C-alpha positions, 0 to 999 in steps of 0.5 A: 725534931725541932720542925715537930716540936714547933708545930706542936707548939703553934697548934698548941697556942693557936688551935685550928677551928672546928671545921679544920679538925674535922677535915684533918681528921677525915684525911687521917681516917682516909689514910689509915683506911687505904693503908688497912685496905692494901694490907688486908685485902690487897689491891685489884691487878688493874690498880697495880703499878708495873715498872718500867725499865727506864730507856738507856741512852747510847753513849756519844 
């Protein structure tokens, strides 16, 4: 919680430039868009990652 308050205080005292703000908002919009696509539509099968079990090493 202290880190968040410190970050908010730092942004309040030293606001980012307009270009940096646009880039940050675009990244946030992209992340939210990806989450919405994943929740509503889902990913195609070719984009899914299948977990493979870790190989067990023999005990020596």
